[in-house]
C-alpha positions in Angstrom: 37.2 20.9 3.8 34.9 17.9 4.5 31.7 19.3 6.0 29.9 16.3 7.4 27.0 17.2 9.5 25.5 15.3 12.4 21.8 15.9 13.2 20.4 15.0 16.7 16.8 15.2 17.8 16.2 15.0 21.5 13.0 13.9 23.4 11.8 15.9 26.3 9.0 18.4 27.2 10.4 20.6 24.4 12.4 18.7 21.9 15.7 20.1 20.5 17.3 19.9 17.2 21.1 19.9 17.4 23.4 20.2 14.3 27.1 19.5 14.6 29.9 19.9 12.1 31.9 16.7 12.7 35.2 17.9 11.1 35.5 20.9 13.4 33.4 19.6 16.4 31.4 22.8 16.2 27.7 23.1 17.1 26.1 24.9 14.2 22.5 25.0 15.6 20.5 24.3 18.7 16.8 24.8 18.0 14.2 24.4 20.7 11.0 22.9 19.3 8.1 23.5 21.8 5.6 22.0 19.3 7.3 18.5 19.7 8.0 16.3 22.7 9.1 13.1 20.9 10.8 13.0 17.5 10.2 9.8 15.6 11.8 10.6 12.3 14.3 13.2 11.2 15.1 13.6 7.5 17.5 16.0 5.8 16.9 17.4 2.3 19.4 17.3 -0.4 20.5 21.0 0.2 21.7 20.1 3.7 19.5 23.0 5.1 15.9 21.8 5.2 14.9 19.2 7.8 11.7 17.2 8.1 10.7 16.2 11.6 7.9 13.7 12.5 6.9 13.2 16.1 4.3 13.9 18.7 3.5 17.1 20.6 3.0 17.3 24.4 -0.7 16.2 23.9 0.5 13.1 21.9 -0.8 14.4 18.6 1.1 13.4 15.5 3.0 16.4 14.1 4.9 17.0 10.8 7.3 19.9 10.7 9.4 21.2 7.8 12.1 23.7 8.8 15.3 25.4 7.6 17.8 24.9 10.4 20.3 27.6 9.2 17.7 30.4 9.8 15.8 28.4 12.4 12.6 29.1 10.4 9.7 26.7 10.6 8.2 26.5 7.1 5.2 24.4 7.9 3.5 22.5 10.7 0.8 19.9 10.2 -1.1 18.2 13.1 -3.0 15.0 12.8 -5.8 15.0 15.4 -6.8 11.4 14.7 -3.3 10.2 14.4 -3.5 6.7 15.7 -4.9 5.1 12.5 -2.7 7.3 10.3 0.7 6.9 12.1 3.5 7.9 9.8 6.2 5.3 9.7 8.7 6.9 7.3 9.4 9.9 5.1 11.7 10.9 2.3 12.4 14.0 0.3 11.7 14.0 -3.4 15.2 14.1 -5.1 16.2 17.6 -5.9 13.5 19.3 -3.8 13.5 20.9 -0.4 9.7 21.4 0.0 8.4 18.2 -1.5 8.4 14.9 0.3 6.6 11.6 0.6 5.4 10.0 3.8 4.0 6.5 4.3 2.2 5.0 7.2 0.0 2.2 8.3 -2.9 3.2 6.1 -1.8 5.9 3.8 0.8 7.2 1.4 0.9 11.0 1.1 2.7 13.4 -1.2 3.4 16.8 0.3 4.2 20.0 -1.6 4.8 23.4 0.1 5.1 26.6 -1.8 6.9 29.7 -0.6 
């Protein structure tokens, strides 16, 4: 069976992550994210389970969240209190890894590695 997945991030007071299986029109996950209001970037790891979200929280502080949507487990959250000069513009997982990724922004390039 062809299991193509559709990931949708909503913007509201508490953002939502919705995961749909396109071939069966079945919603696999609906995860409420109270730590995000606006989702700028959503990236999926190569295992189709880990998701990287970049956005802002209700206080407009830039936030990076790594989670596993199948268990609805947040692996890591990182807040950037002085986020304006360090706005993250894009992110990408390192090939073959689920907890290593690279982000790039206006004034920086960061390599992230989370153990666990």
